[in-house]
C-alpha positions, 0 to 999 in steps of 0.5 A: 564498528569503531563508529558504533556504541552500545547505548539505550534508545532513551539516551539517543532519542526521546519519544513523547506521546502524541496529542488528542484531536478528533475529526470533528475538531480538525479544520481544512488544511495541509498539515498531516495528522498521523495516527498509528496507521499513518496519515489519515487526515489533514489539519490547518495547524501543526503540533510539531515542527518537522522533519519528524519520526512517528511510531504507532503506540496504540491499536497498530504497533510498530508502524514507523512514519517519516514526516519531512514537514510540520505535522500533528502526531495523534494520541495513538502514536509516539513521536520523537521529541528530541533527536539529541543531534541525530539525523531524523531520517536515520532515526526513521530507518533505525526504527523501521527495523526495530521490532516493538510488537513484543513490548505490547502492554495492552490487555485488550487494545495493543499499546506501546509504553515509551517508558518500556521503549527508552531503556532498551539497549541498541547499537548506535553510530555516534558519528553523524557522517555514518548516520548521513551515509546510511540515510542517503543510501537507503533514502536514494532507494526510497526516493526512486520508489516514490518517483516510480509511484508518482509515474505509476499514478500518472499512468493510471490517470492517463488510462482512466482518461483514455477510458472516459474519452472512449466511453464518450464516443458514439455507443455501439450498444448498451449491455447489462454488465452481468451479461458480459461477465461471469462471477465467482466468490473467492476462497475461504482460507487463512493468510499466514507468513510462511510459504505457499500460494499467494492470497489476494485480499481486499486490503491488497487492492490499492486505491490505484488500479494495481495489486500490492503484491509485496504485501500479499501473504501466503495461504494454504489451499488444496489442489482443487481449490488452487484450480478453482480460485487461481487468478488469471490474466484478464480477471477483474477482482471486485471487493464485496465487503470492507470497501465494496466496489473497489477493483483490481485487474490481473495482468500477464506477468502478475504472481500466481495467486488465489483470491479471498472470499471478500472478493468476487472475480468477474471474468469477461466472456470476451477477453477484448472487453476485459480492460474496458470493463475494468476501467468502467468499474473505476469510473465515476459512473460506476462509483455512483451506482455502487454507492447507491446499491450498497447495503448494510448499516454497520458494514457496507457490502455488495453481493455478486448479483448487485455488483453486476446489476448495472449497464455499461456502454460499449464502443464500436469494435474499431474504438475498442481495438484502439482503446485496447492498443493504448491501454495495454501499452500503458499497463505494460509501462505500469507493470515495469514501474511496479516490478522495479519498485519491488526490486528496489524495496527488496534491496532496501529491506535486505540492506537495512538490518545489515547497515543498522547493525554495522555489519555492512559498510555504506560503500559495500551497500552502494556496490551491492545496489549498483550491481543488483538494481 
């Protein structure tokens, strides 16, 4: 602990309010525009040189983002204007474990004031070697997670291409989707942070073809609700509101869960159709149908009947067998990557507070990583 000092946040870093910019005023470019919820768009001009650290100031408090390159911090954020000699990536990890929600000063819209943040007392390593070592050990975990995620995305692209090539083959039949599946609306319940059955919501369905299981909360359901809404391998979950048509597939080995009311379960009558129908739902063909079928002027939606009121081309039995063989192997590889990412993230999250308080030295953290991951 001799390398750590008690000080204030404002003594070691300085936060500054971001810069206002509208979507209409943004030009096509590669500079990330970071709002309180993260990167939402890109611009052709940077307001700040990277690397940088940004935290949510308004609307969504507490989100922390590391920007390796130049960026534009939105008015809804605070960005580190002066690192005062500290390492940006260390500052990022420090702020990820520093809770700011209790500093909310907004009457209606949650708001974080930098003048309330700066005076807060913290323990801080004045030795740059300590900062660098902590950033390296945590960064190595995040870098591995990022590499696995890129591989998972490539896996997803390959599987979607496999579907497309299979769908282009000579069709055996054209069927109405509603004749191939049964539909069921999800359970109405409230998510909470305690223990209980997991609840898959629309927000847990990634833009990629997997569920973000690490973020799924717990919920309380009765035994009869559990039996009725429990997810099972081969289920296809489709959003009917918020982001209508977005879908996810439940694989063998996924955590047990129930699905929320904004989702519709599609259960194929023939299990051999499950993966093929899932990737059909992710195809450009189905997305075009969904865009044309959505209703609602304020919030777009699709009910269960609309979700399945389209046709799908089925391949021959031999083509379907070949597709399933390859697609199942790719899904198994995808699952392995996601499971490893879960273990890596759990290790990082366990090490983070211990390292940032000085209770755990880096060499001990490295030993933990080598034996647990």
